[in-house]
Every structure is written in structure tokens, then in C-alpha cells.
C-alpha positions as CSV (number, residue, x, y, z in Angstrom):
1,M,0.0,0.0,0.0
2,E,1.4,3.4,-1.0
3,A,1.3,6.2,1.5
4,D,-0.9,9.1,0.5
5,P,0.9,12.5,-0.1
6,P,0.5,15.2,2.6
7,P,-2.6,17.3,2.1
8,Q,-2.0,20.4,0.0
9,Q,-5.1,22.5,0.7
10,Q,-4.4,26.1,1.7
11,R,-5.1,26.8,5.4
12,C,-6.3,29.7,7.4
13,V,-4.0,29.9,10.5
14,E,-4.9,31.7,13.6
15,V,-2.1,34.3,14.2
16,R,-1.9,36.6,17.2
17,E,-1.9,40.3,16.6
18,S,0.9,41.0,19.1
19,L,3.6,39.2,21.1
20,E,3.1,38.5,24.8
21,L,6.3,38.2,26.7
22,T,6.7,36.0,29.7
23,E,8.2,37.5,32.9
24,K,11.5,35.7,32.1
25,E,11.6,37.0,28.6
26,G,10.9,40.6,29.7
27,R,13.7,40.4,32.2
28,I,16.2,39.1,29.7
29,F,15.3,41.8,27.1
30,R,15.5,44.5,29.8
31,R,19.0,43.3,30.7
32,L,20.1,43.4,27.0
33,L,18.7,47.0,26.7
34,D,20.6,48.0,29.9
35,V,23.8,46.7,28.3
36,V,23.2,48.7,25.1
37,R,22.4,51.9,27.1
38,H,25.2,51.6,29.6
39,F,27.9,51.3,27.0
40,V,26.2,53.6,24.5
41,L,26.4,50.9,21.9
42,G,23.6,52.2,19.7
43,T,22.7,48.6,18.9
44,Q,19.3,47.6,17.6
45,L,18.4,44.3,19.2
46,R,16.1,42.0,17.3
47,V,14.8,38.6,18.1
48,A,14.8,36.6,14.9
49,G,13.2,33.6,13.4
50,G,11.5,30.7,15.2
51,W,10.8,32.4,18.5
52,V,8.8,35.2,16.7
53,R,7.0,32.7,14.6
54,D,6.0,30.4,17.5
55,K,4.9,33.4,19.6
56,L,2.6,34.5,16.9
57,L,1.2,31.0,16.7
58,G,0.5,31.1,20.5
59,K,3.3,28.6,21.3
60,D,5.9,28.8,24.0
61,S,9.5,29.0,22.8
62,T,12.9,29.2,24.5
63,D,14.8,29.3,21.2
64,I,15.9,33.0,21.4
65,D,18.2,34.2,18.7
66,I,19.3,37.9,18.9
67,A,20.3,39.6,15.7
68,L,22.7,42.6,16.1
69,D,23.0,45.4,13.6
70,N,26.5,46.9,14.4
71,M,28.7,44.2,16.0
72,T,29.4,40.5,16.2
73,G,27.7,38.2,18.7
74,Q,30.9,37.5,20.5
75,N,31.6,41.3,21.0
76,F,28.1,41.8,22.4
77,C,28.4,38.8,24.8
78,E,31.6,40.3,26.1
79,K,29.7,43.5,26.9
80,V,27.0,41.5,28.6
81,N,29.7,40.0,30.9
82,E,31.2,43.4,31.5
83,Y,27.8,44.7,32.7
84,S,27.3,41.6,34.8
85,E,30.6,42.3,36.6
86,L,29.5,45.9,37.3
87,M,26.3,44.5,38.8
88,G,28.3,42.2,41.0
89,E,27.1,39.2,39.2
90,E,29.0,36.1,38.0
91,Q,30.3,36.3,34.5
92,K,29.1,33.5,32.1
93,G,31.0,31.5,29.6
94,I,30.7,32.4,26.0
95,G,30.5,29.7,23.4
96,V,31.4,30.6,19.8
97,I,30.4,28.5,16.8
98,Q,32.7,29.5,14.0
99,C,31.4,30.0,10.4
100,N,32.2,27.2,7.9
101,P,31.4,28.4,4.3
102,D,32.2,25.0,2.9
103,Q,29.3,23.5,4.9
104,S,27.1,26.5,4.2
105,K,27.5,27.9,7.7
106,H,28.1,31.5,6.8
107,L,27.7,33.2,10.2
108,E,29.6,33.0,13.5
109,T,27.3,32.6,16.4
110,A,28.0,33.4,20.1
111,R,26.0,31.7,22.9
112,M,25.7,32.5,26.5
113,L,23.4,31.9,29.5
114,I,21.3,34.8,30.7
115,F,19.0,34.3,33.6
116,D,19.2,30.5,33.1
117,V,18.2,30.7,29.4
118,W,20.6,30.0,26.5
119,I,20.6,33.0,24.1
120,D,22.3,33.0,20.7
121,F,23.8,36.2,19.3
122,V,24.6,36.8,15.7
123,N,25.1,39.9,13.5
124,L,22.7,40.8,10.7
125,R,23.8,39.3,7.4
126,S,24.7,40.8,4.1
127,E,26.6,39.0,1.3
128,K,28.8,39.9,-1.6
129,Y,29.9,37.3,-4.2
130,A,33.3,37.6,-5.9
131,E,33.4,36.7,-9.6
132,N,33.7,33.0,-10.2
133,S,33.0,32.1,-6.5
134,R,29.9,30.7,-5.0
135,I,31.2,31.3,-1.4
136,P,30.1,34.8,-0.3
137,T,31.9,37.4,1.7
138,V,29.6,37.8,4.7
139,E,29.4,41.3,6.2
140,I,27.2,43.0,8.8
141,G,24.1,44.0,6.9
142,S,20.8,45.8,7.3
143,A,17.8,44.1,8.9
144,K,16.0,44.0,5.5
145,E,19.0,42.3,3.8
146,D,19.1,39.8,6.6
147,A,15.4,39.1,6.4
148,F,15.6,38.3,2.7
149,R,18.6,35.9,3.4
150,R,16.5,33.8,5.8
151,D,15.4,30.3,4.8
152,L,11.6,30.9,4.8
153,T,9.3,33.9,5.0
154,I,7.7,32.6,8.2
155,N,11.1,32.6,9.8
156,S,12.1,36.1,8.5
157,L,10.0,38.0,11.1
158,F,11.8,40.1,13.7
159,F,10.7,41.4,17.1
160,N,12.6,44.7,17.7
161,I,13.4,44.8,21.4
162,N,14.3,48.5,21.3
163,T,11.0,49.6,19.9
164,N,8.9,46.6,21.3
165,S,7.5,46.0,17.8
166,L,7.1,43.3,15.2
167,E,8.9,43.8,11.9
168,D,7.9,42.0,8.6
169,L,10.7,43.3,6.3
170,T,10.0,40.9,3.5
171,G,6.4,42.1,3.4
172,R,4.9,38.7,3.4
173,G,6.1,36.8,6.5
174,L,2.8,37.5,8.4
175,E,0.7,36.8,5.3
176,D,2.3,33.5,4.6
177,L,2.0,32.5,8.2
178,K,-1.7,33.2,8.2
179,K,-2.1,31.3,4.9
180,G,0.0,28.4,6.1
181,L,2.5,28.7,3.2
182,I,6.1,27.5,3.2
183,V,7.8,30.1,0.9
184,T,11.4,31.3,0.5
185,P,12.0,35.1,0.6
186,L,14.2,35.0,-2.5
187,P,13.9,32.6,-5.4
188,A,13.8,29.1,-4.0
189,K,16.6,27.5,-6.0
190,A,19.0,30.3,-5.1
191,T,18.0,30.1,-1.4
192,F,18.6,26.3,-1.4
193,L,21.9,26.5,-3.1
194,D,23.0,29.1,-0.5
195,D,22.4,26.4,2.1
196,P,20.9,23.1,0.8
197,L,19.9,22.1,4.3
198,R,17.1,24.6,4.0
199,V,15.3,22.0,1.8
200,L,15.0,19.7,4.8
201,R,14.0,22.6,7.1
202,A,11.2,23.6,4.7
203,I,10.0,20.0,4.8
204,R,10.2,19.9,8.6
205,F,8.2,23.1,9.1
206,A,5.6,22.1,6.5
207,A,5.1,18.8,8.3
208,R,5.1,20.3,11.8
209,F,2.5,22.9,11.2
210,N,0.7,21.1,8.4
211,F,1.6,24.0,6.1
212,T,1.7,23.8,2.3
213,L,5.0,23.8,0.2
214,T,4.5,26.2,-2.7
215,E,5.0,24.7,-6.3
216,D,8.0,27.0,-6.8
217,L,9.7,25.6,-3.7
218,K,8.9,22.0,-4.5
219,E,10.3,22.4,-8.0
220,A,13.5,23.8,-6.5
221,A,13.8,21.1,-3.9
222,S,13.5,18.5,-6.6
223,D,16.2,20.2,-8.7
224,E,19.1,17.8,-9.5
225,M,21.7,20.5,-8.6
226,V,20.1,21.2,-5.3
227,K,20.0,17.5,-4.5
228,S,23.6,17.1,-5.5
229,E,24.6,20.0,-3.3
230,L,22.6,18.6,-0.4
231,G,24.4,15.3,-0.6
232,S,27.9,16.6,-1.1
233,K,28.0,20.0,0.6
234,I,26.1,19.4,3.9
235,S,27.6,17.2,6.6
236,K,25.9,14.0,7.5
237,E,25.5,15.3,11.1
238,R,23.5,18.3,10.0
239,I,21.3,16.1,7.8
240,G,20.8,13.6,10.6
241,H,19.9,16.3,13.0
242,E,17.1,17.6,10.7
243,V,15.8,14.1,10.1
244,D,15.8,13.4,13.8
245,L,13.8,16.5,14.4
246,M,11.3,15.4,11.8
247,M,11.0,11.9,13.4
248,S,10.6,13.4,16.9
249,D,8.0,15.9,15.8
250,K,4.2,15.6,15.6
251,H,3.9,14.5,11.9
252,P,6.8,12.3,10.9
253,V,4.7,10.5,8.2
254,N,4.1,13.8,6.4
255,A,7.8,14.6,6.6
256,M,8.8,11.3,5.1
257,C,6.2,11.6,2.3
258,Y,7.6,15.0,1.4
259,V,11.2,13.5,1.4
260,R,9.9,10.7,-0.9
261,D,7.8,12.9,-3.2
262,L,10.6,15.4,-3.8
263,G,13.0,12.7,-4.8
264,L,15.2,13.2,-1.7
265,F,14.9,9.8,-0.1
266,Y,18.2,8.3,-1.4
267,V,20.0,11.6,-0.8
268,V,19.0,11.8,2.8
269,F,19.1,8.0,3.5
270,A,22.3,6.9,1.8
271,F,22.6,3.2,1.3
272,P,25.8,1.2,1.5
273,A,27.4,-0.3,-1.6
274,K,26.3,-3.8,-2.7
275,P,23.4,-4.5,-0.3
276,D,22.3,-8.1,-0.2
277,P,19.6,-8.7,-1.3
278,P,19.6,-5.6,-3.6
279,V,17.4,-2.8,-2.5
280,P,14.0,-3.1,-4.3
281,D,12.8,-0.5,-6.8
282,K,10.5,2.0,-5.1
283,C,12.0,1.2,-1.7
284,D,11.3,4.9,-0.8
285,W,7.6,4.2,-1.4
286,F,7.7,1.0,0.6
287,C,9.4,2.8,3.5
288,A,6.9,5.7,3.5
289,S,4.1,3.2,3.4
290,H,5.4,1.3,6.4
291,I,5.8,4.3,8.6
292,E,2.3,5.4,7.7
293,V,0.9,2.0,8.7
294,A,2.8,2.0,12.0
295,W,1.5,5.6,12.6
296,N,-2.1,4.6,12.0
297,L,-1.8,1.4,14.1
298,A,-0.3,3.3,17.0
299,H,-3.0,5.9,17.0
300,L,-5.7,3.1,16.7
301,I,-4.3,1.4,19.8
302,G,-3.5,4.5,21.7
303,C,-0.4,6.1,23.2
304,S,-0.1,3.4,25.8
305,V,1.6,1.3,23.2
306,F,4.7,3.2,24.0
307,S,6.1,2.1,27.4
308,G,7.5,4.6,29.8
309,G,4.7,5.1,32.2
310,S,4.4,8.7,33.3
311,D,7.9,9.5,31.9
312,S,6.9,11.5,28.8
313,K,10.6,11.8,27.6
314,L,10.9,8.0,27.7
315,Q,7.7,7.6,25.8
316,D,8.9,10.2,23.2
317,E,12.1,8.2,22.8
318,H,10.3,4.9,22.3
319,R,8.0,6.6,19.8
320,R,10.9,8.0,17.8
321,L,12.6,4.6,17.6
322,C,9.3,3.0,16.6
323,W,9.1,5.4,13.6
324,Y,12.6,4.7,12.5
325,S,12.0,0.9,12.9
326,A,8.8,1.2,10.8
327,L,10.5,3.3,8.1
328,F,13.3,0.8,7.6
329,T,11.2,-2.3,7.9
330,P,11.4,-3.0,4.1
331,V,15.2,-3.5,4.5
332,R,15.1,-5.3,7.8
333,N,16.6,-8.4,6.2
334,T,19.1,-6.6,4.0
335,V,22.8,-6.7,4.9
336,Y,26.1,-5.5,3.5
337,L,29.7,-6.4,4.1
338,D,31.7,-3.8,6.1
339,K,35.4,-3.2,5.9
340,K,36.1,-6.3,8.0
341,S,33.8,-8.4,5.7
342,K,31.3,-8.6,8.5
343,K,27.6,-8.7,7.7
344,V,25.9,-5.6,9.0
345,H,22.2,-4.7,8.7
346,V,21.5,-1.9,6.2
347,A,19.2,-0.2,8.7
348,N,22.2,0.0,11.1
349,Y,24.3,1.6,8.4
350,I,21.7,4.2,7.5
351,I,21.1,5.3,11.1
352,R,24.8,5.1,12.2
353,D,26.7,6.2,9.1
354,S,24.2,8.1,6.8
355,L,22.5,10.1,9.6
356,R,25.3,9.9,12.2
357,L,22.8,9.2,15.0
358,K,23.6,7.3,18.1
359,V,25.0,3.8,17.8
360,S,22.4,2.8,20.4
361,D,19.7,4.0,18.1
362,A,21.0,1.8,15.3
363,D,21.3,-1.2,17.6
364,M,17.8,-0.7,18.9
365,V,16.2,-0.5,15.5
366,V,18.0,-3.7,14.4
367,N,16.8,-5.4,17.6
368,I,13.2,-4.2,17.1
369,H,13.4,-5.7,13.6
370,A,14.7,-9.0,15.0
371,A,12.0,-9.0,17.7
372,S,9.3,-8.4,15.1
373,E,10.1,-11.7,13.6
374,K,9.1,-13.3,16.9
375,F,5.6,-11.9,17.0
376,P,3.8,-14.3,14.7
377,E,5.2,-17.2,16.8
378,I,4.0,-15.7,20.0
379,I,0.5,-15.1,18.7
380,S,0.3,-18.6,17.3
381,L,1.4,-20.1,20.7
382,M,-1.1,-17.9,22.7
383,E,-4.0,-18.9,20.4
384,S,-3.1,-22.6,20.8
385,N,-2.9,-22.3,24.6
386,E,0.6,-23.7,24.6
387,N,2.6,-24.1,27.9
388,L,3.1,-20.7,29.5
389,A,6.8,-21.5,29.9
390,T,7.2,-21.6,26.1
391,V,5.6,-18.2,25.7
392,K,7.7,-16.7,28.6
393,E,10.9,-18.1,27.0
394,I,10.1,-16.2,23.8
395,L,9.1,-13.0,25.7
396,D,12.4,-13.1,27.6
397,D,14.4,-13.2,24.3
398,E,17.4,-10.8,24.4
399,Y,16.1,-8.8,21.4
400,L,12.7,-8.1,22.9
401,K,13.9,-6.7,26.2
402,I,10.3,-6.4,27.4
403,P,9.9,-5.1,31.0
404,T,8.9,-7.7,33.5
405,E,5.6,-6.0,34.2
406,L,4.5,-6.2,30.6
407,V,5.6,-9.9,30.4
408,N,3.4,-10.6,33.4
409,R,0.5,-8.8,31.8
410,V,0.8,-10.9,28.7
411,L,1.0,-14.1,30.7
412,A,-1.9,-13.0,32.9
413,G,-4.0,-12.3,29.8
414,Q,-3.3,-15.7,28.4
415,R,-4.4,-17.4,31.7
């Protein structure tokens, strides 16, 4: 059965007219303004991107990114520490993430803890391209230049802390948010070639909010040059991080359908050479179908299918591993020979080497696949009222790792 593509109808999204700050946010912003005024920096402080978007959608967010118009993030963080020292407060460490143009990371970002909240600081971005070079020279730019360099219009909105006002400098950020549209501020292909990871970010936000990818964006995302750049220019770690966010989010099925429909499946999920047996044609369709079936079944049964009791984080972790296991079920019996000529499951390779996720994630998915082979035998035994010891022996299998409480519930149910 093939998974249905995500719905494409245009939505009408409820968007708030103004931003409401929490007490902690107000305290943080007042401190930043105090720093600007005390040192007469003349800096315009703008909260950028996701925090603004989520606030307008009525969602809480602790992802605060501050864009600066006249200095680097590191320089401003140093001023924050100077002010803290004047106030008799402990200075905080400053983490700096260097730019890496080869990986499409064009801006240096500084990070520090303010009132127990991590805040990222970065300067507004402007670019100039030298002749015969695709790597830009990045300079401090205007807020409008920076807004048009953002990945999506819904992420291009600013909240100006100095003026306590919302800024929509592309002229369509609010409109697209209200219509539920995923659009790039500049032509989509140019935006994606600037940073190919933006293709996956567009998919992630479309799936999360059930928004619509525009035709122009879908055409650019399917472009062979964009796909090539995504596979060659972006690190596996960055790709894996985006995929993991999709799988941990509310609508992983929609995300995987987009990845499939845009022809990105084999770019994102790179397979090893010479898999045995060979990966079937339309494997991307089979994988998307399996995660959809698992999703529908889990919701039919209810959330209790994921163990973890009252521990919501543990339930989320089990749910995430379930989706990965379902996604790669079509290749559960496919192996390849590693450098030591050892047979390794392809699912292990994809999770560990293609996505660079945790080794424990790869091992767990392989174990879940192995355990799934036991289920028909268990059902058959329970239906035939076989000896309980035989059922318990299977339930205690090392691959299943079923908590004792659940084993007892199964056995009690058989009695």
C-alpha cells in the first residue's frame, strides 16, 4: 500500500496580533537593553526567526536568537559580561560557533546563559559574491537584507526589542504564516543553493505545522543541482539532526512523504554499496508506506503502546525509535559487508553512518526488527494455549527486552 501524499489545501491559520512576553523574557530583554544603554552601543536588538513565529502562533519558545546590527555576537556577549561584573554578578562563559562556508554555515554565532536561558547572538547578514566564486563574503548588513537571506518567510520576522514592535521586512512573513504557506523570501533555488539544508528545514516546518509547500519551492527542492549539493556539501551530522527533528515531531509521516515525493529519499538516507539482497525498486515508497501503517496502528491502539509510564521523555524516545523501525522495515533483512567483511544490517548503516545518529539508536532498530520476527510465533502459541513457559521463554528473548511488568501482563492475559 502506498502512503498518501500530505494534504495540499491552503489553510487559514490563527495568528496573534501582538507578542506577549513571559516574565523571564521581559527580564532578559530589559537586561540586554541595559547593556546597550550603559555602554552607549547604539545597537538595535532584534529577536529573529523561530521564536517570533512560535509566539505569533501562540506557542511557547525558549529558542531565542538575537540579531545585532552593528557588532558581532561575541563582542556583544563580552559587553554583557562586563555589565554583569559591574552589577556584582557572576560572568558567564561564551560559546562561539565558527562559520564554515564549505558547509554553508556563513555566520559566526555566540552563545551564553542569561537568567538561566541560553541565548544565541549573531550579526545581521549581508553577502557579496566575488566573480567565479559561490562562497560569499559575509558582512554586517541591514535588517532587511538579513530578512531576505532567511530560509523561509515565516522565519524572517523580527521582534525589535528596542521599539517593542514586530517587523515584517520581506512584506509577506505574516501573510504566509496566516495562509499556512512555506515560501522562501528569495527565489527558492538560489535560497537552497545558498544552504541546501534549507530543503529539509522547509519539509520539517511544512510537516510540523501542516503548512503547504509552494510549487516553486517543490520544483527547486527536486532540482538535481540542489539534491547534489545537499548530498555533497552538507555534513551527515546536519542532515541527521534535521531528520531526527522530523521523526521526533508531531507528523513524521508527512515529513517522510515529502522526502519521498521530492526525490530526496536516497540523498537523505544513503545506502551502502552492494546491499544483499539488492534494495528493491520503489524502496522509498515502501518505507513511507510502512511508517504510515505504523502511525495509523499506534493511534488506533493509543499512546499506551509506547512504554515509559508517566515519563513523557521516555515515551517520546520509544515513539521516535518506533518510527525509525517502521520506516526501515522493508530493508530489515538486507545486509552488506563492512570493511572487515562482517555482515551488517543496512538499517544499522543508514542510522549510524548516513545520519550519524547514536550507535544505540542503530542497535535498537535492528533489535526491534529482529524482535518483530518473533511476534507471529508468540501469537500462534497464545492462540493454541501452549505451555506458559514456552511463551515466557520467547518473551524473555534478548532482542525483545520487554519489561517484566509487561511480560506478566501478557501471561496473565493468556491465563
